[in-house]
C-alpha positions in Angstrom: 0.0 -0.3 0.0 1.3 3.3 -0.7 1.8 6.3 2.0 -0.3 8.7 3.1 0.1 11.8 0.8 -0.6 15.3 2.9 -1.0 18.3 1.2 0.5 21.1 3.0 -1.3 24.8 2.0 -0.5 26.8 4.3 -1.7 30.3 4.2 -2.4 33.6 5.0 -3.8 37.4 4.1 -1.7 40.2 2.3 -3.2 42.5 5.5 -1.3 40.5 8.3 2.3 39.9 8.7 3.7 37.8 5.8 6.9 37.7 8.3 5.1 36.2 10.5 2.9 34.2 8.2 6.4 32.5 6.9 8.0 31.4 10.3 4.2 29.7 11.5 4.9 27.5 8.3 8.0 26.5 8.8 7.2 25.3 12.6 4.1 23.8 12.1 5.4 21.4 9.4 8.1 21.0 11.4 5.7 20.1 14.6 3.9 17.5 12.5 6.9 16.3 10.9 7.8 15.4 15.0 4.8 13.3 14.8 6.9 10.1 13.8 3.4 9.7 10.9 4.7 7.8 8.5 3.8 10.0 5.4 4.7 12.1 2.4 3.9 15.7 3.3 3.4 17.8 -0.6 3.9 21.6 0.2 3.8 25.1 -2.1 7.0 25.5 -2.7 8.4 26.4 -6.1 4.6 27.9 -6.9 5.6 31.2 -5.5 8.3 33.0 -3.7 6.8 31.8 -0.2 5.4 28.6 -0.6 1.9 30.2 1.3 -1.8 29.8 0.0 -2.6 33.3 -0.7 -3.4 34.7 -4.0 -6.6 35.0 -6.1 -8.2 32.3 -7.2 -5.7 31.4 -10.4 -3.8 31.0 -7.8 -6.0 27.6 -6.1 -5.8 26.3 -10.1 -2.3 25.7 -9.7 -2.4 24.4 -6.3 -4.7 22.6 -7.3 -2.9 20.7 -9.7 0.0 20.0 -7.6 -1.9 18.1 -5.1 -3.8 16.0 -7.8 -1.1 15.3 -9.9 0.5 13.9 -5.9 -2.4 12.0 -5.6 -2.8 13.4 -2.3 -5.6 11.9 0.6 -6.1 15.0 2.7 -5.3 18.4 2.8 -3.8 20.4 5.4 -4.5 23.9 5.7 -2.9 25.4 8.5 -3.6 29.0 8.5 -0.6 31.2 9.7 -2.5 34.4 9.9 -5.7 35.2 9.2 -5.5 33.7 5.5 -7.5 33.4 2.4 -11.0 31.8 2.9 -11.9 32.0 -1.2 -8.8 30.0 -1.9 -9.1 27.7 0.6 -12.0 26.7 -0.3 -11.7 26.5 -3.7 -8.4 24.2 -3.8 -10.9 22.0 -0.5 -13.3 21.3 -3.2 -11.5 20.7 -6.9 -10.5 18.1 -4.6 -13.1 16.2 -2.9 -10.4 14.9 -0.7 -11.0 14.9 3.8 -10.1 18.5 4.5 -8.4 19.2 8.3 -8.8 23.5 8.6 -6.6 24.6 12.0 -4.7 27.7 13.0 -1.9 28.7 16.1 -3.3 30.4 19.0 -2.7 34.2 18.2 -0.1 36.6 20.3 -1.0 39.2 22.2 -1.0 42.4 20.1 2.1 44.5 20.3 2.6 47.2 22.4 1.6 49.6 19.7 -1.3 47.9 19.4 -1.4 46.4 16.4 -2.1 42.5 15.2 0.4 40.1 13.5 -2.0 37.8 12.7 -5.9 37.7 13.9 -5.7 33.3 13.4 -8.6 33.0 15.3 -10.7 35.5 13.2 -9.8 33.6 9.5 -10.7 30.2 11.1 -14.3 31.6 11.3 -14.3 33.2 8.1 -12.6 30.2 6.0 -14.9 27.8 7.8 -18.1 29.8 6.7 -17.0 29.6 3.1 -16.3 26.1 3.3 -19.4 25.2 4.0 -20.8 27.6 1.1 -19.0 25.6 -1.0 -20.5 22.1 0.8 -16.7 21.0 1.3 -16.9 18.5 4.9 -13.7 19.5 6.7 -12.7 18.3 10.0 -12.2 21.1 13.1 -8.4 21.3 15.2 -9.3 24.2 18.4 -7.6 27.3 17.7 -4.9 26.5 19.7 -0.9 26.3 20.4 1.9 24.6 18.0 3.7 22.7 21.0 -0.3 22.2 22.8 -1.6 18.4 22.9 -4.8 19.5 22.0 -3.0 19.9 18.3 -1.3 16.9 18.0 -4.6 14.8 19.3 -6.8 16.7 16.2 -4.2 16.2 13.6 -2.5 12.1 14.2 -6.5 11.9 14.7 -7.5 13.5 11.0 -4.7 11.3 9.3 -6.0 8.3 10.8 -9.9 9.4 9.4 -8.4 10.2 6.5 -6.7 6.6 5.9 -10.0 5.6 6.7 -11.3 7.0 4.3 -9.2 6.6 1.7 -9.4 2.7 1.8 -13.3 3.0 1.9 -13.2 4.5 -1.5 -11.0 2.2 -3.0 -12.1 -0.4 -1.9 -12.8 -4.1 -3.6 -13.4 -7.1 -1.7 -13.1 -10.9 -2.8 -15.4 -13.2 -2.0 -14.8 -16.4 -2.3 -18.9 -18.5 -2.3 -22.0 -17.4 -1.2 -23.3 -17.1 2.3 -24.0 -19.9 3.8 -27.7 -20.3 3.1 -28.7 -20.7 6.9 -27.2 -17.6 7.3 -29.8 -15.3 6.1 -28.0 -12.4 8.3 -25.3 -12.2 6.2 -27.3 -11.0 2.8 -26.3 -7.7 1.3 -27.1 -5.4 -1.6 -24.1 -5.7 -3.8 -25.4 -3.2 -6.3 -26.1 -0.2 -3.8 -22.7 -0.8 -1.9 -20.9 0.2 -5.5 -24.1 2.8 -6.1 -23.5 4.4 -2.4 -19.8 3.8 -1.0 -18.1 2.4 -4.6 -17.6 -0.3 -3.3 -16.8 -4.0 -5.2 -16.9 -7.4 -4.8 -15.4 -9.8 -6.8 -16.8 -13.0 -6.9 -15.3 -16.3 -7.3 -16.4 -20.0 -6.2 -15.6 -22.2 -3.8 -14.3 -24.5 -6.8 -11.8 -21.9 -8.1 -10.1 -21.3 -4.5 -9.8 -25.4 -4.7 -8.2 -25.5 -8.3 -5.8 -22.9 -6.9 -5.0 -24.5 -3.4 -4.5 -27.9 -5.4 -2.2 -26.4 -7.5 0.2 -24.5 -4.8 -0.2 -27.8 -2.7 1.2 -30.4 -5.4 4.3 -27.6 -5.8 7.5 -26.2 -4.6 6.6 -22.6 -4.2 8.4 -20.5 -1.6 5.5 -19.0 -0.8 4.5 -22.3 -0.2 7.4 -23.3 1.8 7.3 -20.3 4.1 3.4 -20.5 4.8 4.6 -23.9 6.2 7.9 -23.3 8.0 5.3 -19.9 9.6 3.0 -22.6 11.0 5.5 -25.2 12.4 7.1 -22.3 14.0 4.3 -20.3 15.4 2.2 -22.7 16.3 1.5 -26.8 18.1 0.2 -28.5 15.3 0.6 -32.4 16.5 -2.8 -32.9 16.5 -2.6 -33.2 12.7 -0.7 -34.1 9.9 2.5 -33.3 7.7 0.1 -33.7 4.9 -3.1 -31.1 6.8 -0.5 -28.1 7.4 0.8 -28.7 3.3 -3.1 -28.3 2.5 -3.6 -25.6 5.1 -0.3 -23.3 3.8 -1.9 -24.2 0.1 -4.7 -22.5 0.9 -3.7 -18.8 2.9 -1.2 -18.7 -0.9 -4.5 -19.5 -2.6 -6.5 -16.5 -1.0 -3.8 -13.7 -1.0 -2.4 -14.9 -4.3 -6.6 -14.3 -5.4 -6.3 -10.8 -2.9 -3.8 -9.5 -4.7 -4.5 -9.9 -8.7 -7.7 -8.8 -7.9 -6.7 -5.7 -5.7 -9.1 -7.7 -3.3 -8.2 -5.3 0.2 -10.1 -8.4 2.4 -11.5 -11.5 1.6 -14.7 -12.5 2.6 -15.0 -16.5 2.8 -17.6 -19.3 3.1 -15.9 -21.1 5.6 -18.5 -24.2 5.9 -19.2 -26.9 4.9 -18.9 -27.4 1.3 -15.1 -26.2 1.3 -14.6 -29.0 3.3 -15.9 -31.6 1.4 -13.9 -30.8 -1.1 -10.7 -30.0 0.5 -11.0 -31.9 4.2 -9.8 -28.5 5.8 -10.8 -25.9 7.9 -9.8 -21.9 6.3 -9.7 -20.8 9.8 -5.9 -20.8 10.4 -5.3 -19.2 6.8 -7.9 -16.1 7.8 -5.7 -16.1 11.2 -2.5 -15.6 8.9 -3.9 -13.5 6.9 -5.7 -11.4 9.2 -2.1 -10.6 10.3 -0.6 -9.6 6.9 -3.1 -7.5 6.8 -5.5 -9.0 4.6 -8.5 -9.4 7.1 -10.9 -12.4 6.5 -14.5 -12.9 7.6 -15.9 -16.1 8.5 -19.4 -17.3 6.9 -19.2 -15.0 3.4 -19.7 -11.7 5.8 -19.2 -9.0 3.4 -19.8 -5.7 5.3 -17.7 -7.5 8.5 -14.9 -7.4 5.6 -15.2 -3.6 5.1 -15.7 -3.6 8.7 -12.1 -4.5 9.5 -10.8 -2.7 6.5 -12.0 0.3 7.8 -10.9 -0.9 11.3 -7.6 -1.6 10.7 -7.2 1.7 8.6 -7.7 4.0 11.6 -4.6 2.3 13.4 -2.6 3.3 9.8 -2.0 -0.8 9.0 -0.8 -0.6 12.4 -2.3 -3.3 14.3 -4.4 -6.3 13.2 -8.4 -6.8 13.4 -10.1 -10.0 15.0 -13.6 -11.2 13.6 -15.7 -12.4 16.3 -19.1 -13.6 17.1 -20.9 -12.3 19.8 -21.8 -15.5 21.4 -22.5 -15.0 25.3 -22.7 -13.2 28.5 -20.1 -13.8 31.2 -21.2 -15.9 33.7 -20.2 -13.6 36.8 -20.2 -10.3 34.9 -23.5 -8.7 34.5 -21.7 -6.1 31.8 -19.1 -9.6 30.3 -19.3 -11.1 26.5 -17.4 -13.4 25.0 -16.0 -12.8 21.6 -15.2 -16.1 19.9 -15.1 -17.9 16.3 -14.0 -21.1 15.5 -10.0 -20.0 15.2 -9.2 -17.1 13.1 -8.3 -14.6 15.4 -4.1 -13.5 14.6 -1.7 -15.6 16.1 -0.3 -12.7 16.7 -2.5 -12.2 19.5 -2.4 -14.7 21.4 -1.5 -15.1 25.0 0.5 -17.8 24.4 3.7 -18.7 23.0 2.8 -22.1 20.6 -1.2 -21.6 20.0 -3.2 -24.9 19.0 -3.6 -25.8 15.1 -6.5 -28.5 15.8 -9.6 -30.2 14.3 -12.8 -28.7 14.6 -14.5 -28.8 17.7 -18.6 -28.1 16.1 -19.3 -30.2 12.8 -19.3 -34.0 12.4 -16.1 -33.7 9.8 -14.1 -32.2 12.6 -11.1 -31.1 9.9 -8.2 -29.9 10.9 -7.5 -25.9 11.0 -8.6 -24.4 13.3 -6.2 -22.0 15.2 -7.5 -22.0 19.0 -7.2 -20.6 22.0 -7.2 -17.1 24.2 -5.8 -14.2 22.9 -4.8 -11.2 25.1 -7.1 -8.6 26.6 -6.3 -5.4 27.1 -8.2 -2.4 26.1 -10.1 -2.8 22.6 -12.5 -1.0 19.8 -15.3 -3.3 19.3 -17.3 -2.3 15.8 -19.7 -2.9 13.2 -20.5 -1.4 9.8 -23.7 -2.7 8.5 -27.2 -2.0 7.1 -30.4 -2.8 5.4 -33.3 0.0 4.1 -30.8 1.7 2.4 -29.6 2.7 5.9 -26.1 1.9 7.1 -24.6 2.9 10.0 -21.3 1.9 12.4 -21.1 0.5 15.2 -18.6 1.8 17.9 -18.2 0.6 21.1 -14.7 0.7 24.1 -13.8 -3.2 25.8 -11.5 -4.3 27.9 -10.1 -7.6 28.4 -11.5 -9.6 31.4 -10.8 -13.2 32.8 -13.6 -15.3 32.0 -14.6 -19.6 31.2 -12.1 -21.4 29.5 -13.8 -22.3 25.8 -13.1 -23.8 22.6 -11.6 -21.7 19.5 -10.8 -18.2 19.6 -11.3 -16.0 22.2 -11.3 -13.3 24.3 -13.4 -12.0 27.7 -15.0 -8.3 27.4 -16.3 -5.8 29.5 -18.3 -3.0 28.5 -19.7 -0.5 30.2 -23.4 -1.2 29.8 -23.9 -4.7 28.2 -27.9 -4.2 28.3 -27.7 -1.0 26.0 -25.1 -2.9 24.0 -27.7 -5.6 23.2 -30.3 -3.4 22.6 -28.9 -2.0 20.1 -27.7 -4.9 18.6 -30.6 -6.6 18.3 -32.9 -3.6 17.4 -30.3 -2.0 15.3 -29.2 -2.9 11.7 -26.5 -5.1 13.2 -25.7 -8.9 12.9 -23.8 -11.1 15.9 -20.5 -10.6 13.5 -17.9 -7.8 15.2 -14.7 -6.6 14.7 -11.9 -6.0 17.7 -8.8 -3.9 17.5 -6.3 -3.7 20.3 -6.6 0.3 20.2 -8.8 3.4 20.5 -9.7 4.3 17.4 -13.3 5.2 17.7 -12.7 9.2 17.1 -11.0 8.2 13.7 -13.7 6.5 12.6 -16.3 8.8 13.9 -14.4 11.8 12.3 -14.2 8.6 9.0 -17.6 9.3 8.3 -18.0 12.8 8.1 -16.7 12.1 4.4 -18.2 9.4 3.7 -22.1 10.4 2.8 -24.4 7.9 3.4 -22.8 6.5 6.8 -23.9 7.7 10.3 -21.7 6.9 13.7 -23.7 5.0 16.2 -21.4 5.2 19.2 -22.2 3.4 22.4 -19.7 3.9 24.3 -18.2 6.8 24.4 -21.1 8.5 23.6 -21.2 11.5 20.1 -20.7 14.0 23.5 -17.9 12.5 25.2 -15.5 12.0 21.4 -16.7 15.3 20.4 -15.4 16.6 23.7 -12.2 14.2 23.2 -11.4 15.9 20.2 -11.6 19.1 21.4 -9.2 18.5 24.2 -11.2 17.2 26.8 -9.2 14.6 29.5 -5.9 16.7 28.5 
């Protein structure tokens, strides 16, 4: 995946200090580079003598052309003094990318009563004009360059914009139809394309079976690497050498299909035709691919695959997701819940040095291929993109791992703030029993990303919408 590109368009206005605006252009650039984010910054150097946005609409065309040629993913308009609101709005409108609006807090007037920047006043003006141009934007509280609220707001914006760029180019590899008894996994493929531009690339189980069999018969380096990984990372004593090879071959085949089709995630019909055709479960293959930032969802859950891409993008693809059933309540904790699936959670999340590669414990054929064991707890985000009747929402909530009874499969027990509230929202909303978890707080980034995705409404349960907004304004700092 290409590195995130940020268009950097610092702006000033002619009536205030050009020298002070130039100084802040440099200070702000140095500050955002110090945040340690993996991004390329495309600036305005060379378009004029100052590298600042301050001219009329002709200048806007030049700036937009540069950003478009560089294929930036978002644009930052720091107001180094009052700023030029009409040019900012023209550039933002022309590009159609996420926009960040912020300016450094003004100093006291000089001894002679003159003011150098009037940045806050300019922010009011630009916000109004962006609305006139129908340009959605993110705003960070007017604050000093070194204030923590600026770093919080900037880094959250970049994460949100990364969600948007991956959502807008999303293609899901669908391997097989949904299980016939899982009506919950219905989705409207045409509506996903028409409304969000999300593409589905379907293949049959026969396609993946043939590809995996060809790989299994061969001696590719990819197959050898997958076999070595399984043997090194898992206790495979309950299965055979042939089982390991077949599971590794399926993993390689799925990855090759994802790469050749340009798919960001996979939704697979994991039972039960696959077991009849290949004699294995795909759970471990799903787990390994998810660890490699190609999330795989079970039971052909297309909406779950969309959620997985969004959630991992909100961490700048630094953490793996895990795809779980919301299963049973904790036997003792009224706000506890079991997050479980048959054996698909990423190996990297296991609490054991060598989790077990086992045979499936529910289905009669007991096919090998489940990666079982508890994963680490700690703080995490749970999310779900879903919809029906043309209404799409993004469920958001925070949880933390807790102790709970042993169970088969991949699992973790969690506690939330008010499980009956969660349960009611999940049952009565457009949601199902599947959720996506990640060991990071990505709720503010996902919430902000919805600002740039028409037709998708954030649905936070904990924290509330008001609490998220307060956090973005600097609460708790």
